[in-house]
C-alpha positions in Angstrom: 25.1 -18.0 11.4 23.8 -17.2 8.0 24.1 -13.7 6.6 21.4 -12.6 4.2 22.8 -10.4 1.4 20.9 -7.7 -0.4 19.9 -10.1 -3.2 18.4 -12.5 -0.8 21.2 -15.1 -0.9 22.2 -16.7 2.4 26.0 -17.0 3.0 28.1 -18.2 5.9 29.0 -15.6 8.5 32.6 -14.4 8.0 34.2 -12.5 10.9 37.1 -11.4 8.7 34.9 -9.4 6.4 33.7 -7.3 9.3 37.2 -6.7 10.6 38.5 -5.7 7.1 35.7 -3.2 6.7 36.5 -1.5 10.0 40.2 -1.6 9.3 39.6 0.2 6.0 37.8 3.0 7.9 40.5 2.9 10.6 43.2 3.7 8.0 41.2 6.9 7.0 41.4 8.6 10.4 44.0 9.9 12.8 45.8 7.4 15.1 44.0 8.6 18.2 40.7 8.1 16.5 41.4 4.5 15.5 40.0 1.5 17.1 42.4 -1.1 18.5 42.2 -4.7 17.2 41.1 -5.9 20.6 38.0 -3.6 20.4 37.3 -4.6 16.8 37.2 -8.2 18.0 34.8 -7.2 20.8 32.4 -5.9 18.1 32.6 -9.1 16.2 32.1 -11.1 19.4 29.1 -8.9 20.3 27.5 -9.8 16.9 28.3 -13.5 17.4 26.9 -13.5 20.9 23.5 -12.5 19.5 23.4 -16.2 18.6 21.2 -15.6 15.6 20.7 -18.3 13.0 20.0 -15.7 10.3 20.9 -12.0 10.1 20.6 -9.3 7.4 23.9 -7.7 6.2 22.3 -4.3 6.8 21.6 -5.2 10.5 25.3 -6.1 10.9 26.3 -2.8 9.5 23.8 -1.0 11.8 25.3 -2.8 14.8 28.8 -1.8 13.8 27.9 1.9 13.5 26.1 1.8 16.9 29.1 0.1 18.5 31.5 2.7 17.1 29.3 5.5 18.4 29.0 3.9 21.8 32.8 3.9 22.0 32.8 7.6 21.1 34.7 7.0 17.9 32.6 9.5 16.0 35.1 10.2 13.2 35.7 6.5 12.7 31.9 6.0 12.6 31.6 8.7 10.0 34.3 7.1 7.8 32.6 3.7 8.2 29.3 5.2 7.1 31.0 6.8 4.0 32.6 3.4 3.3 29.2 1.8 3.6 27.6 4.4 1.3 30.4 4.0 -1.3 29.9 0.3 -1.4 26.2 0.8 -1.8 26.9 3.0 -4.9 29.1 0.3 -6.3 26.4 -2.3 -5.8 23.9 0.0 -7.5 26.1 0.1 -10.6 25.9 -3.7 -11.1 24.4 -6.4 -8.9 23.1 -9.0 -11.3 26.3 -10.3 -13.0 26.5 -13.5 -11.0 22.8 -14.5 -11.2 22.6 -13.8 -15.0 25.8 -15.7 -15.8 24.4 -18.5 -13.7 21.3 -18.6 -15.9 23.3 -18.6 -19.1 25.5 -21.4 -17.8 22.6 -23.3 -16.3 24.1 -23.0 -12.9 21.4 -21.0 -11.2 19.9 -23.8 -9.1 17.3 -21.7 -7.5 15.7 -20.8 -10.9 16.2 -24.3 -12.2 14.2 -25.7 -9.3 11.5 -23.1 -8.8 9.5 -23.5 -12.0 9.3 -27.0 -13.5 7.0 -25.8 -16.3 9.8 -23.6 -17.8 12.8 -25.2 -19.6 15.7 -23.1 -18.4 18.0 -24.3 -21.2 16.1 -22.8 -24.2 16.9 -19.3 -25.2 13.4 -17.8 -24.9 13.2 -18.9 -21.3 16.7 -17.7 -20.4 15.7 -14.3 -21.9 12.7 -14.2 -19.5 14.8 -15.2 -16.6 17.5 -12.6 -17.3 14.8 -9.9 -17.5 13.4 -11.3 -14.3 16.7 -11.0 -12.5 17.1 -7.4 -13.5 13.5 -6.7 -12.4 14.0 -8.3 -9.0 17.3 -6.4 -8.5 15.7 -3.0 -9.3 12.6 -3.8 -7.3 14.6 -4.6 -4.2 17.0 -1.7 -4.5 14.9 1.1 -5.9 11.2 0.4 -6.6 10.1 -0.8 -3.1 10.5 1.0 0.2 13.5 -0.4 2.1 11.3 -1.8 4.9 9.2 -3.8 2.5 12.3 -5.3 0.9 13.7 -6.1 4.3 10.5 -7.7 5.4 10.5 -9.8 2.3 14.1 -10.9 2.9 13.4 -11.7 6.6 10.4 -13.8 5.6 7.9 -11.5 7.4 6.0 -11.3 4.1 6.5 -12.4 0.5 6.2 -9.9 -2.3 5.1 -12.2 -5.1 6.4 -12.0 -8.7 9.2 -9.5 -8.2 10.6 -10.6 -11.5 7.8 -8.8 -13.3 7.2 -5.8 -11.0 9.4 -3.6 -13.1 6.8 -3.6 -15.9 3.2 -2.3 -15.7 1.7 -5.7 -16.0 -0.6 -7.6 -13.7 -1.2 -11.0 -12.2 -4.1 -13.1 -13.6 -7.4 -12.6 -15.4 -10.6 -14.1 -16.6 -10.6 -13.5 -20.3 -13.8 -12.1 -21.8 -13.7 -14.7 -24.6 -17.4 -14.3 -25.6 -16.9 -10.6 -26.4 -13.7 -11.3 -28.4 -15.3 -14.0 -30.5 -18.7 -12.4 -31.0 -17.4 -9.0 -31.8 -14.0 -9.8 -33.2 -10.6 -8.7 -31.9 -7.2 -7.5 -33.0 -3.9 -9.3 -32.6 -0.6 -7.8 -33.6 -2.4 -5.1 -35.6 -4.4 -7.7 -37.6 -8.2 -8.0 -37.4 -9.6 -11.3 -36.2 -13.2 -11.4 -37.3 -16.1 -13.3 -35.8 -15.6 -16.9 -36.7 -18.0 -18.6 -39.1 -17.3 -22.1 -37.8 -16.3 -24.0 -34.7 -12.9 -25.0 -36.1 -12.0 -21.3 -36.8 -13.3 -20.3 -33.4 -10.9 -22.8 -31.8 -8.0 -21.4 -33.7 -8.9 -17.8 -32.7 -9.3 -18.9 -29.0 -5.8 -20.3 -28.9 -4.4 -17.2 -30.5 -6.1 -15.0 -28.0 -4.9 -17.1 -25.1 -1.3 -17.0 -26.3 -1.3 -13.3 -26.8 -3.0 -12.6 -23.4 -0.5 -14.9 -21.6 2.4 -13.1 -23.2 1.3 -9.8 -21.7 0.8 -10.7 -18.0 2.6 -13.0 -15.6 -0.2 -15.0 -13.9 -2.7 -17.5 -15.2 -5.8 -16.9 -17.3 -9.1 -18.7 -17.7 -11.6 -19.1 -20.4 -15.2 -20.3 -20.2 -15.6 -22.7 -23.1 -19.4 -22.4 -23.1 -18.8 -19.5 -25.5 -17.8 -22.0 -28.2 -21.2 -23.7 -28.2 -22.8 -21.2 -30.6 -19.9 -21.9 -33.1 -20.7 -25.6 -33.0 -24.2 -24.7 -34.0 -22.9 -22.5 -36.8 -20.9 -25.4 -38.1 -24.0 -27.6 -37.9 -26.1 -25.1 -39.8 -23.3 -24.6 -42.4 -23.0 -28.4 -43.0 -26.7 -28.8 -43.2 -27.1 -26.0 -45.7 -24.3 -27.4 -47.9 -25.6 -31.0 -47.8 -29.2 -30.0 -48.5 -28.1 -27.9 -51.4 -26.1 -30.8 -52.9 -28.2 -33.9 -52.0 -31.8 -32.7 -51.3 -33.0 -34.6 -54.5 -31.1 -37.8 -53.7 -31.2 -38.2 -49.9 -34.0 -38.1 -47.3 -33.9 -35.5 -44.6 -33.1 -38.2 -42.1 -30.0 -39.3 -44.1 -28.9 -35.7 -44.5 -29.2 -35.2 -40.8 -27.1 -38.3 -40.2 -24.3 -37.0 -42.5 -24.5 -33.5 -40.9 -23.9 -35.0 -37.4 -21.1 -37.2 -38.7 -19.3 -34.1 -40.1 -20.1 -32.1 -37.0 -18.6 -34.9 -34.8 -15.4 -34.8 -36.8 -15.3 -31.0 -36.6 -15.7 -31.0 -32.8 -12.9 -33.6 -32.5 -10.6 -31.6 -34.8 -11.4 -28.3 -33.0 -10.7 -29.7 -29.6 -7.5 -31.3 -30.9 -6.5 -27.9 -32.2 -7.0 -26.3 -28.8 -5.2 -29.0 -26.8 -2.3 -29.2 -29.2 -1.9 -25.5 -29.7 -1.9 -24.9 -25.9 0.7 -27.6 -25.5 3.0 -26.3 -28.2 2.6 -22.5 -28.3 5.3 -20.7 -26.2 4.5 -17.3 -24.8 7.1 -14.6 -24.6 7.5 -15.6 -21.0 9.3 -18.7 -22.3 6.6 -21.2 -21.2 3.3 -22.7 -22.2 0.2 -20.5 -21.5 -0.9 -21.1 -17.9 -4.5 -21.4 -19.0 -7.6 -23.0 -17.4 -10.6 -24.2 -19.4 -13.8 -23.8 -17.4 -16.3 -26.6 -18.2 -19.6 -25.3 -17.1 -23.0 -26.6 -18.4 -25.4 -23.7 -17.6 -29.0 -24.8 -17.3 -30.4 -21.8 -19.2 -27.7 -21.9 -21.9 -29.4 -22.1 -25.4 -26.4 -24.0 -26.6 -26.3 -26.5 -23.7 -26.5 -29.6 -26.1 -23.6 -28.3 -28.1 -21.5 -27.6 -25.1 -22.2 -31.0 -23.6 -20.7 -32.5 -26.8 -17.7 -30.1 -26.5 -17.0 -31.0 -22.9 -17.3 -34.7 -23.7 -14.7 -34.4 -26.5 -12.3 -32.4 -24.2 -12.5 -35.0 -21.5 -12.2 -37.9 -24.0 -9.0 -36.4 -25.5 -7.7 -35.5 -22.1 -8.0 -39.1 -21.1 -6.2 -40.2 -24.2 -3.3 -37.7 -23.7 -1.0 -36.1 -26.3 1.8 -37.7 -28.2 5.3 -36.9 -27.2 8.3 -36.6 -29.5 8.5 -40.5 -29.6 4.9 -40.8 -30.6 3.8 -42.1 -27.2 0.6 -40.7 -25.6 1.4 -38.9 -22.4 -0.6 -36.8 -19.9 -0.5 -33.1 -20.4 -0.4 -30.5 -17.5 -2.0 -27.7 -19.5 -4.6 -26.6 -20.1 -5.9 -27.0 -16.6 -9.5 -28.2 -16.5 -12.2 -27.2 -14.0 -15.5 -29.0 -14.1 -18.7 -27.6 -12.6 -21.0 -29.9 -10.7 -24.6 -28.8 -10.9 -28.1 -30.2 -10.4 -28.1 -31.9 -13.9 -24.7 -33.7 -13.5 -24.0 -34.3 -9.7 -24.5 -38.1 -10.0 -28.0 -38.0 -8.7 -29.8 -39.0 -11.8 -29.2 -35.9 -13.8 -29.2 -35.8 -17.6 -25.5 -35.1 -17.9 -24.2 -37.5 -15.2 -22.3 -39.3 -18.0 -20.0 -36.2 -18.3 -19.2 -36.3 -14.6 -18.3 -40.0 -14.8 -16.0 -39.2 -17.7 -14.4 -36.4 -15.6 -13.9 -38.9 -12.7 -12.2 -41.2 -15.2 -9.7 -38.4 -16.0 -9.2 -37.8 -12.2 -8.4 -41.5 -11.7 -5.6 -41.2 -14.3 -4.0 -38.3 -12.5 -5.1 -35.8 -15.1 -6.2 -33.4 -12.4 -9.6 -31.9 -13.5 -10.7 -29.9 -10.4 -14.4 -29.7 -9.3 -16.5 -26.7 -8.4 -19.8 -27.1 -6.7 -22.3 -24.7 -8.3 -24.5 -25.2 -5.2 -21.9 -24.1 -2.7 -20.5 -21.3 -5.0 -23.9 -19.8 -5.3 -24.1 -19.7 -1.6 -20.7 -18.0 -1.3 -20.9 -15.5 -4.2 -24.3 -14.0 -4.3 -25.8 -16.7 -6.5 -23.0 -16.7 -9.1 -20.9 -19.4 -10.6 -17.7 -18.4 -12.4 -14.2 -19.6 -13.1 -11.2 -18.6 -11.0 -8.5 -16.6 -12.7 -5.9 -19.2 -13.6 -6.6 -22.0 -11.2 -7.2 -20.8 -7.6 -7.7 -17.0 -7.6 -11.3 -16.0 -7.4 -12.9 -12.6 -8.1 -15.2 -11.0 -5.7 -18.8 -10.1 -6.9 -19.0 -6.8 -8.7 -21.9 -5.1 -10.6 -21.7 -2.8 -13.6 -23.6 0.5 -14.0 -26.7 -1.5 -15.0 -26.7 -3.6 -11.8 -25.5 -6.7 -13.6 -22.8 -9.0 -12.1 -19.7 -9.1 -14.2 -16.8 -11.6 -13.9 -15.3 -12.1 -17.3 -12.9 -9.3 -18.3 -11.6 -8.7 -14.8 -8.2 -9.3 -13.2 -5.9 -9.4 -10.2 -3.4 -6.6 -9.5 -1.1 -8.8 -7.4 -0.5 -10.7 -4.2 1.5 -10.3 -0.9 1.5 -13.1 1.6 2.1 -13.1 5.3 4.1 -15.6 7.3 1.9 -16.6 10.2 4.2 -19.2 11.9 7.0 -16.6 12.3 4.7 -14.4 14.3 3.9 -17.4 16.6 7.6 -18.2 17.0 8.5 -14.6 18.0 5.5 -14.2 20.3 6.7 -17.3 22.2 3.4 -18.1 23.8 2.5 -14.5 24.6 -1.1 -14.1 23.3 -1.1 -10.3 23.6 2.2 -10.1 21.8 1.0 -12.4 19.0 -2.0 -10.1 18.1 0.2 -7.0 18.4 2.7 -8.4 16.0 0.0 -9.7 13.6 -1.4 -6.2 13.3 2.0 -4.6 12.9 2.8 -7.0 10.1 -0.6 -6.7 8.4 0.2 -3.0 8.1 3.4 -3.9 6.3 1.5 -6.2 4.0 -1.0 -3.3 3.3 1.9 -1.0 2.3 3.3 -3.7 0.1 0.0 -4.3 -1.6 -0.4 -0.5 -2.2 3.0 -0.6 -3.9 1.5 -3.1 -6.4 -1.5 -0.8 -6.9 0.6 2.4 -7.4 2.8 0.6 -9.9 -0.2 0.0 -12.2 -1.7 3.5 -11.8 -1.2 5.5 -15.0 -0.6 2.5 -17.2 -1.7 3.3 -20.8 -4.0 1.0 -22.8 -1.3 0.7 -25.5 0.9 -1.2 -23.0 -1.1 -4.3 -23.8 -3.7 -3.8 -26.6 -5.0 -7.3 -26.3 -6.1 -6.6 -22.7 -7.1 -3.0 -22.6 -8.2 -2.1 -26.2 -9.3 -5.3 -27.9 -11.6 -7.0 -25.4 -9.7 -9.5 -23.2 -10.5 -7.1 -20.4 -11.8 -3.9 -21.9 -12.3 -1.7 -25.0 -10.4 1.5 -24.2 -9.2 4.3 -26.3 -5.6 4.5 -27.5 -3.3 6.0 -24.8 -6.2 5.9 -22.2 -5.1 5.2 -18.6 -6.4 2.0 -17.1 -6.9 3.6 -13.7 -10.7 3.2 -13.6 -10.3 -0.6 -13.8 -8.0 -0.6 -10.8 -10.6 1.0 -8.5 -14.0 0.4 -7.2 -13.4 -3.4 -6.8 -13.4 -4.1 -10.5 -10.0 -5.7 -10.1 -8.8 -7.6 -7.0 -5.7 -7.2 -4.9 -4.9 -10.1 -2.5 -3.5 -10.8 0.9 -2.3 -14.4 1.0 -1.3 -16.4 4.2 0.8 -19.4 5.0 0.8 -21.8 8.0 -2.5 -21.6 9.9 -1.8 -25.1 11.3 1.7 -24.2 12.5 0.8 -20.9 14.1 -2.1 -22.6 16.0 0.4 -25.2 17.3 2.8 -22.5 18.4 0.2 -20.3 20.2 -2.2 -22.9 21.5 -0.1 -26.1 21.5 -2.6 -28.0 19.5 -3.7 -28.5 15.8 -6.3 -26.2 14.3 -8.4 -29.4 13.8 -9.0 -29.6 17.6 -11.8 -27.7 19.2 -9.5 -25.2 21.0 -7.2 -24.9 18.0 -10.2 -24.4 15.6 -11.6 -21.5 17.6 -8.2 -19.8 17.5 -7.6 -20.5 13.8 -11.1 -19.1 12.9 -10.3 -16.0 15.0 -7.0 -15.5 13.1 -8.6 -15.9 9.7 -11.5 -13.6 10.6 -8.9 -11.1 11.8 -7.1 -11.3 8.4 -10.4 -10.9 6.6 -11.5 -7.9 8.7 -8.2 -6.3 7.8 -8.8 -6.7 4.0 -12.4 -5.5 4.5 -11.1 -2.4 6.3 -8.6 -1.7 3.6 -11.3 -2.1 1.0 -13.6 0.4 2.8 -10.8 2.9 3.3 -9.4 2.9 -0.2 -12.2 1.6 -2.5 -9.9 -1.0 -3.9 -10.8 -4.7 -4.3 -8.8 -6.1 -1.3 -9.6 -9.7 -0.4 -8.1 -12.7 1.4 -6.5 -15.4 -0.7 -6.3 -18.9 0.8 -4.3 -20.4 -2.0 -0.9 -18.6 -2.5 1.8 -20.4 -4.4 2.9 -23.7 -2.9 6.6 -22.9 -3.2 6.2 -20.2 -0.6 5.5 -22.9 2.1 9.1 -24.1 1.7 10.6 -20.6 1.4 9.1 -19.3 4.7 10.0 -22.6 6.5 13.6 -22.4 5.3 14.0 -18.8 6.4 12.6 -19.6 9.9 14.7 -22.7 10.3 17.9 -20.8 9.6 16.8 -18.0 11.9 15.2 -19.8 14.8 16.6 -23.4 14.4 14.7 -26.6 14.4 11.3 -26.4 16.2 9.5 -29.7 16.5 6.5 -30.0 14.1 7.2 -26.5 12.9 10.5 -25.8 11.1 11.8 -29.4 11.3 9.4 -30.5 8.5 11.0 -28.3 5.9 7.6 -26.8 4.9 4.6 -25.0 6.3 1.1 -25.9 5.4 -0.5 -23.7 2.7 -3.1 -21.3 4.1 -5.8 -23.1 6.1 -5.0 -26.7 4.8 -4.8 -29.7 7.1 -1.3 -30.9 7.6 -0.6 -34.0 5.5 0.4 -36.0 8.5 -2.9 -35.6 10.4 -5.1 -38.6 10.4 -8.3 -37.3 9.0 -10.4 -39.0 6.4 -11.3 -37.4 3.1 -14.9 -36.3 4.1 -13.7 -34.9 7.4 -10.9 -33.0 5.7 -13.2 -31.5 3.1 -15.8 -30.5 5.7 -13.2 -28.9 7.9 -11.5 -26.9 5.2 -14.7 -25.7 3.7 -15.3 -23.3 6.6 -12.0 -21.6 6.1 -12.3 -21.6 2.3 -15.5 -19.6 2.6 -13.7 -16.9 4.6 -10.8 -16.9 2.1 -13.0 -15.8 -0.8 -10.2 -14.7 -3.2 -8.6 -18.1 -3.3 -9.7 -21.4 -2.0 -9.1 -25.1 -2.9 -9.0 -28.4 -1.1 -6.6 -31.1 -2.2 -7.6 -34.8 -1.7 -4.9 -37.4 -1.6 -6.3 -40.7 -2.9 -4.7 -44.0 -3.9 -4.5 -45.1 -7.5 -7.9 -46.6 -8.0 -8.4 -46.4 -11.7 -10.4 -49.6 -11.8 -12.7 -48.7 -8.8 -14.3 -45.4 -9.6 -17.1 -45.8 -7.1 -15.0 -44.3 -4.3 -14.4 -41.2 -6.4 -18.0 -40.9 -7.3 -19.0 -40.8 -3.6 -16.4 -38.1 -3.0 -17.7 -36.1 -6.0 -21.2 -36.3 -4.6 -19.9 -35.1 -1.3 -18.1 -32.2 -2.9 -21.3 -31.0 -4.6 -23.2 -30.8 -1.3 -20.4 -29.5 0.9 -17.3 -28.0 -0.7 -16.9 -25.1 -3.2 -13.7 -26.3 -4.9 -11.6 -29.4 -4.7 -9.1 -31.5 -6.6 -7.9 -35.1 -6.5 -4.2 -35.9 -6.3 -3.9 -39.5 -7.2 -0.9 -41.4 -5.6 0.4 -44.8 -6.3 
């Protein structure tokens, strides 16, 4: 049996610790009030006979108190409660020594393994980890209601990003880059004026991204189409300079050629600046900015030609890679790239098909550009196409006071995820009990999500000037509260879920890809969605269903349930649960079937949805990928290739 301590660590059950604790209370009462050793052993045997794989330390203590009361040892029970309370006071004085020392000595394996994008050896990362441990400790002990902390430790739900909950900062956002470049911004008290050229616009963009990333904990996205006008500014600048200097010596055609040569070099240098800056700048979180570049050629964009050149250069340099410390070109993880498929580039004879073919070339090299179908997204989001915040978290449509849709400059308050398989395990085939438990746990998730909301209420704009005062999200007055941006659906707040495949197997005995399983799975997701819709209606907050919570949670929930319930075939024995609605990797379903199947659930999970496609390494045969991309455009909102050898 594993005992779950208050910090979430699992340790082996130790009978002696229970006996020692009762004996200490025994020594504080009169002889006739004491409990004989034989009865102390009966209490430990009672706990052991529960035959649990996993038990919270608080539950053990509750059982001991109840057993003492049942034996009418009221004085002893009182002393034990006082002992328990005294120990709690000691813990409140200091509970983070071990974990923090483990960080400094690089012995905290949990942190070393949980985030591969952060180097736990360097000082800046360690500083962030140390602050995170303090935040998690205070969050569990003081900031969250005890039942939410307990639910988190038991794997009923997952309260995401506890390491940042202590501060009034939020999850992810879609930076309003156009506003910040066109109207200028302020960083560290210094004015960043509207750029006069593309190169300067690229530098300003990376400065904005780094500052934004340092003042939130989730990812951020930028729509690079805002840079197109600055390419034209550079073009006009070069043309003016060359005409002034060579108008008497060169023909207009020759001048135009020189202008375009200069412009090509400027675009190349600007893109190189962005890619190198975003791969070398470290945020105050001790990692690279978790940023996504949104590559969207809008049909009505007056700078569409310039943006086509920009996207081409980004993809070309992405294919080439970035030099490492040994001067060898390697693939870079950041920035993430999302490429939009639309009528003019969906490989059906469009003017910009060449860009899509270049994107596919990147995909074939395991460089992970993801694909959004403008066609499907317009169907799902009231005719709009926009970037997710970070990589998978989508906003819900929202209109301003003029009736115009707005996406840039919005953000997510936080995420709480529910463990669906655990409900199926406990229900043990009882359909009525499953739905009762699901509703009970959804209410816990609602309370946890409201904790996220309340934690941000009252936050002042000066907490993060780059976000609230200087345009990344808003232009607010100094010391103004951000509360209006937390309400009315302007920002989102998300319910995630794990293990639709597993819960369907547990309740129906079949996969959610079968007809019977599919009907049940759709019913579950619609039930989750109706809960978030109800919360939204009751509170006026932007609740939504996120079908893409963090991948590591699939392993955490599975590990907890395996320790608690043992090995269950095709459920806990795998060591992981499937993320949200995804098809289990072991199911024999071809790429097109998988994409079609998952698209239905992705549409219902409107605050986070992506399909992953596992394909062999076919760098020299891109026709297969082209066929899949065409299929994505017609059938799936959002998908990414994972190339395997």
